[in-house]
C-alpha positions in Angstrom: 10.9 7.0 -8.8 10.8 4.6 -5.5 13.8 6.4 -4.3 11.6 9.2 -4.1 8.8 6.6 -1.6 11.2 5.3 0.3 12.9 9.1 1.5 9.4 10.0 2.1 8.6 7.0 4.2 12.1 7.1 5.8 10.8 10.8 6.8 7.9 8.9 8.3 9.5 6.9 10.8 8.3 3.2 9.4 10.2 -0.2 8.9 9.9 -1.1 4.6 9.3 -3.7 3.1 9.4 -3.9 -0.4 7.0 -6.3 -2.6 8.5 -6.8 -6.1 7.9 -9.4 -8.3 10.3 -8.8 -10.9 14.1 -6.9 -10.9 14.4 -7.9 -7.1 18.1 -7.3 -7.6 17.7 -3.6 -8.5 15.2 -3.3 -5.3 17.9 -5.3 -3.0 20.4 -2.3 -3.7 18.3 0.0 -1.7 19.3 -1.5 1.5 15.1 -2.8 2.2 14.2 -6.4 2.7 12.1 -7.3 -0.9 9.3 -10.1 -1.4 7.5 -11.7 -3.8 4.3 -12.9 -4.1 3.5 -16.6 -3.8 3.3 -18.1 -6.8 0.1 -20.0 -6.2 -1.1 -16.1 -5.3 0.2 -14.0 -8.4 -2.9 -12.3 -8.5 -2.8 -8.7 -8.5 -2.3 -6.5 -5.3 -3.9 -8.2 -2.9 -1.4 -11.4 -3.4 1.3 -8.8 -2.6 -1.1 -8.0 0.5 -1.1 -11.5 1.2 2.8 -12.1 0.8 3.5 -8.5 3.2 0.9 -10.1 5.7 2.9 -13.4 5.8 6.4 -11.8 6.0 6.4 -9.3 8.7 6.2 -9.7 12.4 4.0 -6.4 12.5 0.7 -6.0 14.0 0.0 -4.1 10.6 1.3 -3.6 7.5 0.7 -0.1 5.1 0.3 -0.2 1.6 0.7 1.6 -1.6 2.1 1.8 -4.7 5.5 2.5 -6.2 4.3 4.7 -9.4 2.6 7.5 -7.3 5.9 9.0 -5.4 3.8 12.1 -3.9 2.9 11.1 -0.7 1.5 13.3 2.1 4.0 14.1 4.6 1.7 13.2 7.0 0.4 9.7 5.1 1.6 7.5 8.1 0.5 9.7 10.9 -2.8 10.1 9.1 -3.5 5.8 8.7 -2.4 5.9 12.6 -5.1 8.7 13.6 -7.9 6.9 11.6 -7.3 3.5 12.9 -7.1 4.6 16.8 -9.9 6.6 16.4 -12.1 4.2 14.6 -10.2 0.6 15.5 -10.8 -1.0 12.3 -9.1 -3.7 10.7 -8.5 -1.9 7.7 -8.0 1.8 6.7 -8.1 2.9 3.3 -7.4 6.6 1.6 -10.2 8.6 0.3 -9.2 11.0 -1.9 -12.5 12.9 -1.5 -14.3 11.7 -4.2 -13.4 7.8 -4.8 -11.4 5.1 -2.1 -7.9 4.4 -3.3 -7.8 1.0 -2.7 -4.2 0.4 -2.4 -2.8 2.9 -0.2 -4.3 0.9 3.3 -3.5 0.3 6.8 -4.5 -3.9 6.9 -4.4 -5.7 10.2 -2.2 -8.8 9.8 -4.4 -10.4 11.7 -6.5 -11.2 8.3 -3.8 -13.0 6.1 -6.1 -16.2 6.8 -9.6 -14.7 5.6 -7.7 -12.9 2.8 -6.1 -16.6 1.4 -9.4 -18.0 1.6 -10.8 -14.5 -0.4 -7.9 -15.1 -3.4 -8.0 -19.2 -3.3 -12.0 -18.6 -4.4 -10.9 -16.5 -7.2 -11.9 -13.5 -5.8 -9.2 -10.3 -6.9 -11.0 -7.3 -6.3 -9.7 -4.9 -3.3 -13.0 -3.5 -2.7 -14.8 -6.7 -2.7 -12.2 -7.6 0.2 -12.6 -4.8 2.3 -16.2 -4.6 2.1 -16.3 -7.5 4.2 -15.4 -5.7 7.4 -15.8 -2.3 9.0 -12.9 -0.7 7.3 -12.6 3.1 7.8 -11.7 6.0 5.1 -8.4 8.1 5.8 -9.5 11.3 4.1 -6.9 12.9 1.7 -8.8 14.9 -0.1 -6.5 17.9 0.5 -3.6 15.9 -1.1 -5.6 14.4 -4.0 -1.6 15.3 -6.0 -1.0 12.1 -3.9 -2.7 9.6 -6.4 -1.9 10.8 -9.6 0.3 7.9 -11.5 3.4 8.2 -13.4 3.5 6.1 -16.1 5.0 8.1 -18.5 8.6 10.3 -18.9 5.9 13.4 -19.5 4.0 12.3 -16.5 7.4 12.6 -14.3 7.8 15.9 -15.9 4.6 17.1 -14.8 4.6 16.0 -11.6 8.2 16.0 -10.1 9.9 18.6 -12.6 12.1 16.1 -13.5 
């Protein structure tokens, strides 16, 4: 599945860094940098965000899960447009009904704030985002993008494979 996501992101012209806490050698075979969570923050998606923010030299990270490979063709563009329009430090995908918090564009300047948030035992992505004036990125016409593939049946249904 990651191959589908990598191809979609390559076609949208961004640098790719893979965050994985297991099977690093498998992920390294794709030719992109692979990082893992700082063990003291091995605490879910926010720990992955913190590790990515610390590892890159860019102003932003764009996050997404690897079990939902149906990215919109304009995925990256939508986040960039939202940021440019709203000037928000965090832009989060919205499916028309609710936020999809692991799909986000996050200013790497928030790293120290995120570390403090994790250090006090917080784990909820939504709670961290609520500290900022975040922008919602409308993907209400691309809701299949948020469907997870967790079983062979899911894969068959979504990808026809």
